[in-house]
Structure formats: structure tokens, C-alpha cells
C-alpha positions in Angstrom: -2.3 -7.7 -5.1 -0.4 -10.2 -6.8 2.6 -7.8 -5.9 1.4 -7.7 -2.1 0.8 -11.3 -2.3 4.3 -12.2 -3.2 5.6 -9.7 -1.2 3.8 -11.2 1.9 5.0 -14.8 1.2 9.0 -13.1 1.1 8.4 -11.3 4.3 6.5 -14.5 5.8 9.8 -16.8 4.4 12.0 -14.5 6.2 10.0 -14.4 9.2 9.7 -10.6 9.2 6.7 -9.2 11.7 3.4 -8.5 10.1 4.5 -10.2 6.5 1.3 -9.6 5.0 0.8 -5.7 5.6 4.7 -4.8 5.6 6.0 -7.3 2.6 2.6 -6.1 0.5 3.5 -2.3 1.0 7.4 -3.0 0.4 6.0 -5.1 -2.8 3.8 -2.1 -4.0 5.9 0.8 -3.0 8.9 -0.7 -4.9 6.7 -1.4 -7.8 6.3 2.5 -8.0 9.3 3.9 -8.2 11.5 1.3 -9.7 9.1 0.3 -12.7 6.8 2.0 -15.0 4.0 0.0 -14.0 2.0 1.7 -11.5 -0.6 -0.6 -9.4 -4.0 0.5 -8.2 -7.1 -0.9 -6.2 -10.2 -0.2 -7.3 -11.9 2.1 -4.0 -14.0 -1.3 -3.7 -11.7 -3.5 -2.8 -10.3 -1.7 -0.3 -13.8 -1.4 1.3 -14.3 -5.2 1.2 -11.5 -5.1 2.9 -12.6 -3.0 5.4 -15.9 -5.1 6.2 -13.5 -8.0 6.8 -11.7 -6.3 9.4 -14.9 -4.7 10.7 -16.0 -7.6 11.1 -13.1 -9.5 12.3 -12.3 -6.9 15.2 -16.5 -7.4 16.5 -15.3 -10.8 16.9 -13.6 -9.6 20.0 -16.5 -8.0 21.7 -16.9 -11.3 23.7 -19.3 -11.1 27.3 -16.2 -11.4 29.1 -14.4 -8.3 26.7 -17.9 -6.2 27.2 -18.0 -7.2 31.2 -14.5 -5.4 31.4 -15.2 -2.7 29.1 -16.2 -0.4 32.0 -12.4 -0.4 32.8 -11.5 1.3 29.2 -12.8 5.0 30.5 -9.6 6.1 31.9 -8.1 5.0 28.8 -10.3 6.4 26.5 -10.0 9.9 28.1 -6.1 9.8 28.3 -5.7 8.4 25.0 -8.3 11.3 23.7 -6.0 14.0 25.5 -3.1 12.5 24.2 -4.4 12.8 20.2 -4.8 16.5 20.9 -1.3 17.2 22.1 0.1 14.5 19.2 -2.1 16.5 16.5 -0.4 19.9 18.0 3.0 18.4 18.3 3.2 17.1 14.5 1.4 20.5 13.2 4.1 22.3 14.5 6.7 20.3 12.7 4.7 20.6 9.5 4.7 24.2 9.6 8.2 24.9 10.6 10.1 22.8 8.8 7.6 21.0 6.1 7.1 24.2 4.7 3.2 23.5 4.3 0.5 26.1 4.6 -1.9 26.2 8.1 -4.5 24.3 6.3 -2.5 21.4 4.8 -0.5 21.1 7.9 -3.6 20.6 10.1 -5.0 17.6 8.1 -1.6 16.1 7.5 -1.5 16.3 12.0 -4.2 14.3 12.2 -3.3 11.2 14.3 -5.4 9.0 11.9 -9.0 8.6 9.8 -6.9 9.5 6.2 -10.3 8.3 4.7 -11.8 10.6 6.7 -9.7 13.5 6.5 -9.3 13.3 2.7 -13.1 13.5 2.1 -13.1 16.6 4.4 -10.0 17.9 3.1 -12.2 18.6 -0.5 -14.2 21.1 1.3 -10.9 22.9 2.0 -7.8 24.6 0.3 -5.7 21.9 1.3 -2.5 20.1 -0.4 -4.4 16.8 -1.2 -1.3 14.6 -2.1 0.7 16.1 0.5 -1.6 15.4 3.4 -2.1 11.8 1.7 1.7 11.4 1.6 2.6 12.0 5.5 -0.4 9.9 6.2 1.5 7.1 4.4 4.3 8.0 5.5 3.2 7.9 9.2 1.3 4.7 8.9 4.6 2.5 7.4 7.0 4.0 10.3 4.2 3.0 13.2 3.5 -0.5 11.3 7.2 -1.0 11.4 8.1 0.4 14.4 5.0 -1.4 16.3 6.1 -5.2 16.3 9.4 -4.3 17.4 8.2 -2.0 20.4 5.9 -4.9 21.3 8.5 -7.3 21.3 10.7 -5.6 23.2 8.0 -4.9 26.2 6.2 -8.1 26.0 8.4 -10.8 24.5 5.9 -11.7 21.8 7.9 -14.0 19.6 6.2 -12.7 16.1 7.6 -15.9 14.3 5.0 -17.5 16.4 2.3 -14.8 15.7 3.6 -15.3 12.1 2.1 -18.7 12.0 -0.3 -18.3 14.4 -3.6 -18.0 12.0 -3.5 -21.4 10.6 -2.7 -23.0 14.3 -5.6 -24.9 15.1 -8.1 -23.1 13.1 -12.1 -23.2 14.0 -13.8 -25.8 12.1 -16.0 -24.2 9.7 -19.9 -24.5 11.1 -22.0 -23.8 8.0 -25.0 -21.8 9.4 -22.9 -19.8 11.8 -20.3 -19.1 9.6 -23.4 -18.3 7.1 -24.4 -16.0 9.7 -21.6 -14.2 10.3 -20.7 -13.5 6.1 -25.0 -12.7 5.8 -24.5 -9.9 9.0 -21.2 -8.7 6.8 -22.7 -8.3 3.8 -25.6 -6.7 5.0 -23.3 -4.5 7.1 -21.8 -3.9 3.5 -24.8 -2.7 2.0 -25.9 -0.4 4.6 -22.4 1.2 4.9 -22.5 1.8 1.0 -26.0 3.9 1.9 -24.6 5.6 5.2 -22.5 8.1 3.7 -20.7 9.4 6.9 -17.0 8.5 7.1 -15.8 5.3 7.8 -19.0 3.3 7.6 -16.9 0.4 5.9 -15.3 -0.3 8.8 -17.6 0.6 11.7 -21.0 -0.5 10.4 -20.0 -4.4 10.3 -17.5 -3.6 13.7 -20.9 -2.3 15.7 -23.2 -5.2 13.6 -20.5 -8.2 14.6 -20.1 -6.8 17.9 -23.5 -6.9 19.0 -23.9 -10.4 17.9 -20.6 -11.4 19.8 -20.9 -9.5 22.8 -25.3 -11.1 23.1 -23.2 -14.4 22.6 -25.4 -15.2 19.1 -22.5 -16.0 17.4 -19.3 -17.3 18.7 -17.5 -17.9 15.4 -14.5 -15.9 14.0 -13.7 -15.0 10.2 -11.5 -17.4 8.5 -8.0 -16.9 8.1 -8.0 -16.8 4.8 -10.3 -13.9 4.6 -7.7 -12.0 7.3 -5.2 -12.4 5.2 -6.9 -11.0 2.4 -7.6 -7.7 4.1 -3.9 -7.5 4.9 -2.8 -7.5 1.5 -5.3 -5.3 0.3 -4.3 -2.5 3.3 -0.4 -2.9 2.4 -1.0 -3.1 -1.3 -3.3 0.2 -1.1 -0.8 2.1 1.3 2.2 1.3 -1.2 0.3 2.1 -3.9 -0.5 5.4 -2.8 3.3 6.7 -4.0 2.1 6.1 -7.2 3.0 9.6 -9.2 4.9 11.3 -6.3 8.6 11.9 -7.1 11.4 10.5 -4.8 12.1 14.0 -4.5 9.0 14.8 -3.1 9.0 11.4 -1.1 11.8 12.7 0.4 10.9 16.0 1.2 7.6 14.9 2.9 8.0 11.4 3.8 11.1 11.7 5.9 9.6 14.2 8.2 6.1 12.4 8.6 8.2 9.1 9.1 10.4 10.9 11.6 7.0 12.4 13.1 5.6 8.7 13.3 8.7 7.7 15.1 8.5 10.4 17.9 4.6 9.8 18.1 5.3 6.0 18.5 7.8 7.1 21.4 5.2 8.7 22.5 2.6 6.1 22.7 4.8 4.0 24.0 5.8 6.2 27.2 2.1 6.7 27.6 1.3 3.3 27.3 4.2 2.4 30.0 2.6 5.0 32.1 -1.2 4.5 32.3 -1.2 0.8 32.6 -1.4 0.6 36.1 -4.0 3.2 36.1 -6.1 1.4 33.3 -6.6 -2.0 34.4 -4.5 -3.0 30.8 -1.5 -4.3 28.8 0.6 -2.5 27.9 1.2 -3.7 24.6 -2.5 -3.1 23.8 -2.8 0.6 25.6 0.7 1.0 22.9 -1.5 0.0 20.3 -4.7 1.7 21.1 -2.5 5.1 21.7 -0.5 5.0 18.1 -1.7 7.8 15.9 -2.5 5.8 13.1 -5.5 4.2 10.6 -8.1 2.5 12.1 -8.1 -0.4 9.7 -4.5 -0.8 9.6 -3.6 -0.6 13.2 -6.1 -3.3 13.6 -5.0 -5.4 11.4 -2.1 -5.4 14.0 -4.2 -6.0 17.4 -5.8 -9.1 15.0 -2.1 -10.7 13.5 -0.6 -10.6 17.0 -3.7 -10.8 19.0 -3.9 -8.4 21.0 -6.6 -7.2 22.6 -8.3 -6.5 19.0 -11.7 -5.1 20.9 -9.9 -2.7 23.1 -7.5 -1.4 20.1 -10.4 -1.1 18.0 -12.8 0.8 20.5 -9.9 3.5 21.0 -9.2 4.4 17.5 -13.1 4.2 16.8 -13.4 7.0 19.1 -10.5 8.8 17.6 -12.3 8.6 14.3 -15.5 10.3 16.1 -13.6 13.0 17.7 -11.6 14.1 14.2 -15.4 13.9 12.3 -16.5 16.1 15.3 -13.4 18.6 15.6 -11.3 18.6 12.4 -14.2 21.1 10.5 -14.1 23.3 13.3 -10.6 23.7 14.1 -9.8 24.4 9.8 -12.4 26.9 9.7 -10.7 28.5 13.0 -7.9 28.3 11.4 -8.7 29.7 8.3 -9.8 33.1 9.7 
């Protein structure tokens, strides 16, 4: 966590985009490669971060947002089809140039949902370490490409976005913020016993969304928790490279990163194409279509304040699609 925080502060000082995410990734990854120290976060810490992210994403479901959510239907349908196309393209690349068996290539090609994919992989003959490496490298590529593309297409000043979390932060309301904390803690307890993939993100997201959509709550998660969640997510991604020799990172990582850049380009083209029909801004559609993890891209939407509710809805649907279809697809290609 200290490594991640120092990396985040360094990126903030340099005024680089997404400092708390990318800075913590950079610091944690660097430590795994140039020192004998192997950073590792307890699994429970990522769970806490996912609860915070889910709660934050849920605050975006205001009554106004819910009122226009019916306009997301076209975009959600398009994202579902696009996810299948992305998966097939990545699968072909990993099979042909990555020297992977069919199951490993399939799990590595999934457009997001690393925690779900890793859990399901335990039931199949899959090289899990290569799957994790490919997903991690692709997520890093997407996190680097996203702010660059968003600045190009929208003109959003990313330096202002770096300072915005503490600019005009709302005053603490002991009752309302206390209720929000209580809901987050209760959601964590329910998710811990739920046992289904991504429960730590989905349960607090749904709970917070219901309270904000009905107008019962209007307060947001304090910025310090947002920064904590970003550092945990970033440091956790970087720490995944522990135990991976540089040779293997170069072998699988560069190919996965290249796939990530190609799919980011496809996501951007799709967002520009569908924006006139989906009644949504291109940057929000771009983040919604990116084939990355829901927590990671949810953090990007929150950090840049780009329609977090819409982005969350798309990535949650993608997680459900992966859970529904990945086991069947794995059995089919194994026959």
C-alpha cells in the first residue's frame, strides 16, 4: 500500500492521468522486477476496495439517471455483441501467436471479469498464471490508453480531473453518511456469504443504487475512500507480476497488451459510431465498451466523472454474460 501511495503521489506530482491507479501499478510492478521484495495484498483488502467502488458507482444512479436508463438498451445490446466479437478476435490471436491451448486461450480472451474467470478456471485444464498475466497486461494497456483517447475525443482536462476529488467536496452528514457506511458494511457481509462471482462489487452497487435512485440518499463516498480503492486496485494489478520472469512477461504480456490496444481502438470506433443512436456521450460509451475489469474501469469513470452509472451498468451486464456463457463455451471447445 505504501508503494502504491508513493507511486500515486509521484504521478499526481507529475500531473499524469489516473495517478492513483497508474502510479500504484507502476510502483508495484517495478518492485516485482527490480527487487527481491514481492508486494502482495491480502485478498480481503481487494474485497474492501470492491465494496467501496460498488458503493461509489451506486451513488451515480440518481432519479434523473434512472429516468434515462431506458435509453441504454441499444448500447447494452451493442456492447453484448461487441464483447463476443472481441472475445473471438483475442482467442484467435492467443491461439495462433500465443502458443496457448484452446481452454487457456479462451479464458485469456474473455473481455473482462478476471476474478470470475480465475474462479471458473479452477474447474478446467487451464494455465491460470498465463490467464492472469494476459488479463493484467491488457488491463494496464487499457488504463493507459483510456485517458489518452478520452482527452483526444472530448478535450477533458485530465489535470483538472486529478484535483477534482477534493475540489468542493460535500460536507459530512453524520446521519446520511453513516447510513451509507452501514449499507456498505451490510453489503460486504451479504456478499461474503453469497458465494457468486463479483458479489463484492455487485451487492454494494445494487444496494447503493436502490437508495440513491429512490432519493433516500443523496450523499457520496468521501474522496479518501475513492483514493484508497484506486491504490488497492492499482497495487493489486502490479503485484500480479510477482513470480513472473521477464521472459514470460515479454512472451505473453506484450501480446496481451497489443490485443488490449487493438480492442481499445475498436471500442473507440464503436463508441463514435453508436453515439448518435444511443443518446449517450462518446467518452461514456468508450469506457463502457472497453474489454477490461468492472472495478478498474469503474474507477476510471469515477476518477474522470464520466457517467459512472452507465459505465457500471454495461460492465455488470458483461460480467453476467461471462458467468452465463463461459462454462458452456469451455465445455464445447474441450470436446
